[in-house]
C-alpha positions in Angstrom: 3.5 21.6 40.9 4.7 19.7 43.9 8.3 18.2 44.0 6.6 14.7 44.2 4.8 15.5 41.0 7.7 16.9 39.2 10.0 13.6 40.0 7.1 11.6 38.9 6.7 13.3 35.6 10.5 13.2 35.0 10.4 9.5 35.5 7.5 8.9 33.1 9.3 11.1 30.3 12.5 9.0 31.0 10.6 5.9 30.8 8.6 6.8 27.7 11.9 8.0 25.9 13.5 4.6 27.2 10.6 2.5 25.8 10.8 4.4 22.4 14.3 3.7 22.2 14.0 0.2 22.8 11.0 -0.3 20.2 12.9 1.6 17.8 16.0 -0.7 18.4 13.9 -3.4 17.1 12.8 -1.6 14.1 9.2 -1.7 14.8 8.0 0.2 17.7 6.1 -2.8 18.9 4.4 -3.2 15.5 1.6 -1.7 13.7 -1.8 -3.5 12.9 -3.2 -6.1 14.7 -2.6 -9.0 12.4 1.1 -8.5 12.3 1.6 -7.9 15.9 -0.3 -11.1 16.8 2.0 -13.0 14.3 5.1 -11.9 16.2 5.7 -9.1 14.0 6.5 -11.7 11.3 5.1 -9.4 8.6 7.6 -8.8 5.8 6.7 -11.6 3.4 2.8 -11.2 4.3 2.4 -7.4 3.9 -1.0 -7.9 2.5 -2.8 -4.9 4.2 -2.3 -1.2 4.2 0.4 -1.7 7.1 2.6 -2.9 4.5 3.7 0.7 4.2 5.4 0.2 7.6 6.9 -3.4 7.3 7.4 -3.9 3.6 6.2 -1.1 1.0 6.7 -3.9 -1.7 3.7 -5.7 -0.2 1.3 -2.7 -1.2 1.1 -4.2 -4.9 -1.1 -6.9 -3.5 -3.8 -4.5 -2.9 -6.4 -4.2 -5.6 -8.9 -1.9 -3.6 -8.5 1.0 -1.6 -8.3 0.1 2.3 -8.0 2.0 5.5 -7.2 1.3 9.0 -7.1 2.7 12.4 -4.9 1.2 15.0 -4.8 2.0 18.9 -2.7 0.9 21.9 -4.4 2.5 25.0 -1.5 1.4 27.3 1.6 -0.1 26.7 2.8 -2.3 29.6 -0.2 -0.8 31.6 1.0 2.8 31.3 -1.6 5.2 29.7 1.1 7.6 29.2 2.6 5.1 26.7 -0.3 5.3 24.1 -0.3 4.8 20.6 -2.7 6.1 17.8 -2.0 5.2 14.2 -4.0 5.4 10.9 -3.0 3.9 7.6 -4.7 3.9 3.9 -3.5 2.3 0.6 -4.6 3.5 -2.6 -3.9 1.8 -6.1 -3.0 4.4 -8.7 -2.6 3.0 -12.3 0.5 0.6 -12.1 1.3 1.8 -8.6 0.1 1.4 -5.2 0.5 4.3 -2.7 0.4 3.9 1.0 0.1 6.7 3.7 0.5 6.2 7.5 0.2 8.7 10.4 1.0 7.9 14.0 1.7 9.5 17.4 3.1 7.9 20.4 3.7 9.4 24.2 1.8 12.0 26.0 2.0 15.7 26.6 5.6 15.8 27.9 7.3 13.6 25.5 5.6 12.9 21.9 6.6 11.2 18.9 4.5 12.2 15.8 5.2 10.4 12.5 4.1 10.1 9.0 5.0 7.7 6.2 4.4 7.7 2.7 5.0 4.7 0.6 5.1 3.8 -3.0 5.2 0.2 -4.8 5.0 -1.3 -8.0 5.5 -4.6 -10.1 9.2 -5.0 -11.5 8.2 -8.5 -12.9 5.2 -10.8 -12.9 6.1 -12.4 -9.4 8.3 -9.5 -8.3 7.3 -6.2 -6.5 9.5 -3.5 -5.1 8.5 -0.5 -2.9 9.9 2.4 -0.9 8.7 4.4 2.2 9.7 8.0 3.0 9.1 8.6 7.0 9.2 12.0 8.7 9.5 11.5 12.7 9.2 14.5 14.9 10.2 14.1 18.6 9.2 16.8 21.0 10.2 17.0 24.6 8.6 19.6 27.0 11.0 22.4 27.8 13.8 20.8 25.4 12.2 21.5 22.0 11.8 19.2 19.1 13.4 17.8 16.2 12.4 16.2 12.7 14.2 13.3 11.0 13.6 11.8 7.7 14.5 8.1 6.8 13.9 5.7 3.8 13.1 2.1 3.8 13.2 -0.1 0.6 11.4 -3.6 0.4 11.0 -6.5 -2.1 8.5 -8.9 -2.4 8.5 -12.3 -4.4 6.0 -15.0 -5.0 8.2 -17.9 -5.7 5.5 -20.7 -5.7 1.6 -20.5 -5.6 1.7 -20.7 -1.8 5.2 -19.2 -1.3 6.4 -15.7 -0.7 9.7 -14.3 0.2 10.0 -10.7 1.7 12.8 -8.4 2.2 13.1 -5.0 4.0 16.0 -2.7 4.6 14.6 0.0 7.4 16.6 3.4 7.4 18.5 2.3 4.3 20.4 5.8 4.0 21.6 5.3 7.5 19.9 8.6 9.0 21.1 10.3 12.2 19.4 12.2 14.9 20.5 14.9 17.5 23.2 17.4 17.8 25.9 14.6 18.1 24.5 12.8 15.0 23.4 9.6 16.9 22.9 6.6 14.4 19.3 5.7 13.9 18.5 1.8 13.9 19.5 0.2 10.6 17.3 -3.0 10.3 17.3 -5.9 7.7 14.2 -8.2 7.5 13.9 -11.3 5.8 11.0 -13.7 5.9 9.0 -16.3 4.2 5.3 -17.1 4.3 3.6 -20.4 3.1 -0.3 -21.1 2.8 -1.8 -24.4 3.2 -5.5 -24.2 2.6 -6.8 -22.0 5.6 -3.6 -22.0 7.5 -0.7 -19.5 7.1 2.7 -20.0 8.3 5.4 -17.2 8.6 8.9 -17.0 9.9 11.1 -14.1 9.8 14.7 -13.0 10.9 15.2 -9.5 11.8 18.9 -8.1 12.4 19.6 -4.4 13.8 23.3 -3.8 12.8 23.8 -2.8 16.5 22.2 -5.8 18.2 21.7 -9.6 18.3 19.5 -11.2 15.6 16.1 -11.5 16.4 13.9 -14.9 15.1 10.1 -14.3 14.8 7.3 -16.8 13.6 3.7 -17.2 13.6 0.3 -19.0 12.5 -2.8 -17.8 11.1 -5.8 -20.3 11.1 -9.0 -19.3 9.3 -12.4 -20.4 10.5 -16.0 -20.1 9.0 -15.0 -17.5 6.6 -15.2 -14.5 9.1 -12.8 -15.6 11.8 -9.0 -15.6 11.9 -7.0 -16.9 14.9 -3.2 -15.7 15.1 -0.2 -16.7 17.4 3.2 -15.5 17.2 6.6 -16.1 19.1 9.6 -13.9 19.0 13.0 -13.8 21.0 15.7 -11.2 22.3 13.5 -10.8 24.3 11.2 -13.7 24.5 7.7 -12.5 23.6 4.5 -14.3 23.0 1.6 -12.7 21.1 -1.9 -13.8 19.9 -5.0 -12.2 18.4 -8.0 -12.6 16.2 -9.8 -11.0 13.2 -13.7 -10.7 12.8 -14.6 -9.9 9.2 -18.2 -8.7 8.3 -18.8 -7.6 4.8 -15.9 -5.1 3.9 -14.9 -4.3 7.7 -12.7 -6.1 10.1 -12.2 -5.8 13.7 -8.9 -6.9 15.0 -7.4 -7.6 18.5 -3.7 -8.2 19.4 -1.9 -8.8 22.5 1.8 -9.6 23.2 3.7 -10.4 26.6 6.9 -9.1 27.6 8.7 -11.3 30.1 9.4 -8.4 32.6 6.8 -5.8 31.7 3.7 -7.7 31.1 0.9 -7.6 28.5 0.2 -4.8 26.3 -3.2 -4.9 24.3 -3.9 -3.5 20.9 -7.2 -2.7 18.8 -7.8 -2.2 15.1 -10.7 -1.4 12.8 -10.1 -1.7 9.1 -12.1 -1.1 6.0 -11.9 -2.2 2.2 -13.4 0.4 -0.3 -14.5 -1.5 -3.3 -14.0 0.1 -6.7 
């Protein structure tokens, strides 16, 4: 391997690690699922698909049928090395709903592999609670790997026929990583969603205990029973997002894109299915 190639690969490893750290600091690693991403990641009060296991496990109780989804980010910020592949499934089991998500980010020299297991149930007629156990393995070529466990908890309340409130506490036990015990991000999410006929409005506040508060919001418009258009905004940094979902029978294809003020657009794709009982 030439010196020039070695330098390029070292820069890519560093950039990948920095992007991962920046995303983790915001608590969502740029989001999972095209619906959430296109709404500016304002999803804690919706949490109405199998990606609830990532944002708010309490939302899994809204799923009465088994669902599965595959999510793909081919090039984050235009770099193929910053690629994400994820899959999630949610399965109702008696009075509980379980969720499972697996994902991989990065490339051969720097790679993050994660798995999440979530469980949720109703604690009241209109209130549900859930928890997610996450295991994340970070592997850096020639430096080895390390696996860390975190626990997220969430609540979801329907306070009115059209109004829901959601809350999540990510890394609730304050897990640390590395030889020096570096504190992993601890993030609070609180949001509200309101439905008006074919329109859904969402708003959310995200607070990492180490950084400034992020304010997010989005709108979803349903058209013709098979098309959903979505837009979203967030700050710190300022980001604009948008996307759509196309539904046919029990399947949906989704697209989402978001713009970073300095790094440009990132495109994301998803295919999801509902398996009726």
